N, C-alpha and C positions, 0 to 999 in steps of 0.2 A: 609416853612413858616418862616419869619424872627422873631427874638426875640421881636422886637418892636410890631409886630402884636400879638404875643402870650401874651404880657403884657396887652393887652386890654381885654383878656378873664378872666372869673372868675375861681376860683379854681376848681369848678365842671366841667367847660368846659375843663379846662386843664387836669383833670383826665380822662375825656371822650376821649380827643385827645390822651393821652398816651395809653389808652386801645386799641384804633383803630390802633395806630402805632405798638403796640406789636402784634396785630393780623396780620397786614401786614408783619411784620418781620417774624413771624411764617410761613406765606404762602410763603415768599421768600426763607426761609431756606428749606422748603419742596420742592420747585421747584428746588433749587440747588441740593438737594440730589437725585432727580429723573432726573437730567440733562435736565430740562425744562427751566431753567433760562437763558435768553440770555444776560442780562446786570447785571453782578455781582456787579457793582458799586452801584446798588440800595440798597444792603445790608448795605453798609457803610453809605449812605445817610440817610437811615431809622434809623440806630443806632444813628447817629448824631442828627437827629430830636428828638428822644426820649430823649437824653441827654439835648437838648435845652429846651424841655418842662419841664423836671424835674428841671432844673436850674431856670427857671422862676417861677415854683411853689414854690420852696424853698425860692426864694426872696420874694414872696408874703406872705408866711407864716411868714418869719422873720419880715417883715414890720408890719404885723397884731399883732405879739407878742409884738412889741415895743409900740403899742398904748395903 
């Protein structure tokens, strides 16, 4: 998901998206540990997506504090 798409979400939706991505990352790590993960690039993509969600959430919080 692009950052511009994430900026349209509310803080609650961003928090839910982050929880979902963290669950996905856990599952991917588990698959890697059991040698079931075919595409290891998914780990990096998921970590980047989590960082993107956290960045947008921080931006939104900073904007709200300035108001």
